[in-house]
N, C-alpha and C positions, 0 to 999 in steps of 0.2 A: 752509556748506553750503544749500544754496538748495530749497525745494520742490522745484523742477521734476526735481533730481535722486529724489526720493522718487516720483516720476509717474510716471520712467521704470523705473525697478526694477518698478511695479507695470503694467509695457505688458500692454495690455486686458484689466485690471479696470476694467470699466462703472459707473459708478456707481449703485446701484439705487435706484430711486424707488417711493413710491406716490402715486396722487392723494389730495388731499386729503380728497373725501369715501369713500375707503376703507375699509372698519369696520378697527377695532383688532385684531378677530382676525385680518383678512384680513395685517395689518402681522403681527402676531406670528405666521402661520403663514411668512408671507414670510422672518423673521428666522432662524425656524428652520429652513426650507429652504435658506437661503444661507448657514447657518452664521457669522451676522455678529451685530451689537451696536445697530445702530442703519440706520435708512432716511430719504435725504430724502423730504421731500413736495413736492413740483413736480407741477403741471397738465400740463406741457406734455414733462416729460423734462429738461427743459433749464433753468430757473428756480428757484431753491431757495427757497421760499414756509417751506419750515420741517423741522422732526427731530424724530424720533421715535425715542426710544430704549427697550431691554431696562427699562431700569429706568424710566423713565415709567408704560410699561405697568405692571409690578410696583406702583410705587406708585402708581398711581389703583386696579387690583385691590384693595389693601388697605385704602385708603382708601373706597371704592366697592362693593367686589365686583364680580362676574362681569357685572354690567348692562352696565360700560364696553366689553366686548367688541363690541358690536354699533354703538358708537357711534363715529361718523367718528373718525380720527387728528388732522384739525384741531381737534377739542375738546380734544386732549393732547398735542400739538406743541409744541415752545420753537418763537417766532416771531424771537425777537434773536439771529438768528446771526451767529457770530465768524466772517467767510470769511478766507480769504487767497489770493493769488495766486501763481502758479508762482516769480516772481522774494521773494518773503517769504523771510524768515531762519529756518532750524528750529528753532535757539536761541528765538527771540521767539513760534515757535508755540508752542513747549513751555513758555515762562514763560507764554503767554496761558492755554493748554490748564489748567498747574497752578493757577493764579491764579483763573480759572473756572470748575474744578472741573467739565471738559468733554473728552472724550474723541475728538471725531470734529469734524473740520472743514470745509465745502466750502473747495474752489478755485474762486475764481470770478474770469475776464477778460471784460470788456466785456460783464457781467450774465449771464454764461450759464456752468454747471458746468464743468470741466473733470476734476474729479476730487474725490476725498475722502481726506484723511490722518486718520487716527487716531494716537494717542497711542504705538499698539504701532510704527508705522510710523516715528513719529520717534526714538522709544528703540529702534532696530534701526539707523535710518541713525546713530544719533548713535556705538550702538557698534562701528558697524563703521570711522569715522570713526575714532575714537581707536585700534581694532585696528590699522590702515592705518602712522598715527601711531607706535606704538606699533612697531613693525617697522621701519618706517624710521629709529627714533631705533635700535633695538639693532643694524641693520644699519653705522649710523655710529657707533656706539663698538665694534662688532667689524672695524669693517675693509672692510667690504664696500661 
């Protein structure tokens, strides 16, 4: 299964971005308002410069206290992004996320973000594929 199938199932789901100079408090409010776990950091809304997750914010709060909320997201974002393309294999993405211990991956083509896939998206797609295979096998066994 390819990443493009996951993106099709998320049709209309725009990638939520925040500017690098936005405050961590603003990013936290955005995460809360949207009910999401991560935000892509981008100056232009198209190029992924970094990623900031709720985990990043909580870790910094625990380490340095609430003073971090007034600092820019660029101070705490992950800059070594692992990305994929629409043609990437879902099994490979799952392996990369598991090995790297992260839950979100920007989908990038020609330098521009075209989507974002989460670990939950990947697992949901895998489960749907397994269910279809199971149904097909049961149909063959039952003679349908």
